[in-house]
C-alpha positions as CSV (number, residue, x, y, z in Angstrom):
1,X,-14.4,31.6,17.0
2,X,-12.2,32.5,14.0
3,X,-9.2,31.1,15.8
4,X,-11.0,27.8,16.4
5,X,-11.9,27.6,12.7
6,X,-8.3,28.3,11.7
7,X,-7.1,25.6,14.1
8,X,-9.6,23.1,12.6
9,X,-8.5,23.9,9.1
10,X,-4.8,23.5,10.2
11,X,-5.6,20.1,11.7
12,X,-7.5,19.0,8.6
13,X,-4.5,19.9,6.4
14,X,-2.1,17.9,8.6
15,X,-4.6,14.9,8.6
16,X,-4.7,15.0,4.7
17,X,-0.9,15.2,4.6
18,X,-0.6,12.3,7.0
19,X,-3.0,10.1,5.0
20,X,-1.1,11.0,1.8
21,X,2.2,10.0,3.3
22,X,0.8,6.7,4.7
23,X,-0.7,5.9,1.3
24,X,2.7,6.7,-0.4
25,X,4.6,4.4,1.9
26,X,2.1,1.5,1.4
27,X,2.5,1.7,-2.4
28,X,5.9,0.1,-2.4
29,X,5.0,-3.4,-1.3
30,X,2.2,-3.6,-3.8
31,X,4.0,-2.2,-6.8
32,X,7.5,-3.6,-6.1
33,X,6.8,-7.3,-6.7
34,X,5.8,-7.5,-10.4
35,X,9.1,-6.2,-11.9
36,X,10.9,-8.9,-9.9
37,X,8.5,-11.7,-10.5
38,X,10.5,-13.5,-13.2
39,X,13.6,-13.6,-11.1
40,X,11.7,-14.7,-8.0
41,X,9.8,-17.4,-9.9
42,X,13.0,-18.7,-11.4
43,X,14.9,-18.8,-8.1
44,X,12.1,-20.5,-6.2
45,X,10.9,-22.7,-9.1
46,X,7.4,-21.4,-9.0
47,X,4.7,-22.4,-11.5
48,X,2.6,-19.7,-13.3
49,X,-0.2,-20.3,-10.8
50,X,2.0,-19.9,-7.8
51,X,3.5,-16.7,-9.3
52,X,0.0,-15.3,-9.8
53,X,-0.9,-16.2,-6.2
54,X,2.3,-14.5,-5.0
55,X,1.3,-11.2,-6.7
56,X,-2.2,-11.3,-5.1
57,X,-1.0,-11.8,-1.6
58,X,-0.5,-8.1,-0.7
59,X,-4.1,-7.4,-2.0
60,X,-5.5,-10.3,0.0
61,X,-3.6,-9.0,3.1
62,X,-5.2,-5.6,2.7
63,X,-8.6,-7.1,2.3
64,X,-8.4,-9.2,5.4
65,X,-6.8,-6.5,7.6
66,X,-9.2,-3.7,6.7
67,X,-12.4,-5.4,7.8
């Protein structure tokens, strides 16, 4: 019984580590766009509205994919 409990705790620790690593890897696409937004907007001749929509695309993708 104790061995089973230790195994369950070990699995829970690995699960939490896995969730943390996945969250860390998904952070880049969301936080990487705003520092480059001026350069992207200039290169693509985007209006302020289009630039704002561009920054919201990752959040909209998360919302639609996590239903």
